[in-house]
C-alpha positions as CSV (number, residue, x, y, z in Angstrom):
1,M,-63.7,40.3,0.6
2,G,-63.0,42.3,3.7
3,K,-59.2,42.3,3.1
4,Y,-59.4,42.9,-0.7
5,R,-58.6,46.5,-1.5
6,L,-57.9,48.2,-4.8
7,A,-56.9,51.6,-3.3
8,E,-53.2,50.8,-3.4
9,V,-53.2,49.4,-6.9
10,A,-56.0,51.2,-8.8
11,A,-53.5,53.6,-10.4
12,Q,-51.5,50.7,-11.8
13,I,-54.5,49.3,-13.8
14,R,-54.0,50.1,-17.5
15,T,-56.9,48.2,-19.2
16,P,-60.0,50.2,-20.0
17,L,-62.7,49.5,-17.4
18,L,-66.5,49.8,-17.3
19,I,-67.7,50.2,-13.7
20,C,-71.4,49.5,-13.1
21,D,-73.1,51.6,-10.5
22,P,-76.8,50.8,-10.0
23,D,-79.3,52.7,-7.8
24,D,-80.1,50.9,-4.5
25,E,-76.8,49.0,-4.4
26,A,-76.9,47.1,-1.1
27,W,-73.4,45.7,-0.7
28,F,-70.9,48.1,-2.3
29,V,-72.6,51.5,-1.7
30,G,-70.4,54.3,-3.1
31,Q,-67.5,51.9,-4.1
32,P,-68.1,52.1,-7.8
33,R,-67.6,55.9,-7.7
34,E,-64.5,55.5,-5.5
35,L,-62.9,53.1,-7.9
36,Y,-63.8,55.3,-10.8
37,E,-62.1,58.3,-9.2
38,A,-59.0,56.2,-8.3
39,L,-58.4,54.9,-11.8
40,T,-56.0,56.7,-14.2
41,C,-56.8,54.4,-17.2
42,A,-59.6,54.8,-19.7
43,K,-62.8,54.3,-17.8
44,E,-66.5,54.7,-17.8
45,L,-69.0,54.8,-14.9
46,A,-72.2,53.1,-16.1
47,R,-75.1,54.4,-14.0
48,F,-78.2,52.2,-13.9
49,S,-81.4,53.7,-12.5
50,R,-84.5,52.4,-10.7
51,E,-86.6,54.3,-13.2
52,D,-85.2,51.9,-15.9
53,G,-85.7,48.9,-13.7
54,A,-82.0,48.5,-13.5
55,N,-81.4,49.0,-9.8
56,H,-80.0,46.7,-7.1
57,H,-76.9,44.7,-7.1
58,C,-76.0,43.2,-10.5
59,E,-79.2,44.9,-12.0
60,P,-81.2,41.6,-11.9
61,W,-84.3,42.9,-13.7
62,A,-82.5,44.6,-16.5
63,R,-79.9,42.1,-17.7
64,G,-80.6,42.9,-21.4
65,M,-79.9,46.6,-20.9
66,V,-76.8,45.9,-18.8
67,N,-75.5,43.3,-21.3
68,A,-76.0,45.8,-24.2
69,R,-74.1,48.5,-22.3
70,I,-71.2,46.1,-21.5
71,C,-71.1,44.8,-25.1
72,D,-71.1,48.4,-26.5
73,F,-68.1,49.3,-24.2
74,L,-66.2,46.2,-25.2
75,Q,-66.9,46.7,-28.9
76,K,-65.7,50.3,-28.7
77,H,-62.4,49.4,-26.9
78,L,-61.7,46.3,-29.0
79,E,-62.2,48.4,-32.2
80,L,-59.6,50.9,-30.8
81,V,-57.1,48.0,-30.2
82,D,-57.8,46.6,-33.7
83,D,-57.2,50.1,-35.3
84,E,-53.8,50.2,-33.6
85,R,-52.7,46.8,-34.9
86,P,-50.1,46.9,-37.6
87,R,-51.4,45.7,-41.0
């Protein structure tokens, strides 16, 4: 992981991205916001709070909430793709 960097390629990403950013992140502190700011594609920064029990890396105590947020994001963007398909 130490050599893996998105800084040089983030602007080339074209697919919509949902970036999860929980309180009390231990391993990637600040990196979700950095990635969000570097992207030029459609993007959403999903904040997860300790008040909701959705803190820590991968939000382990709030998987239902996280999965719902991810599925909502995917549904929204897949509907946009479907709306653009020729009929």
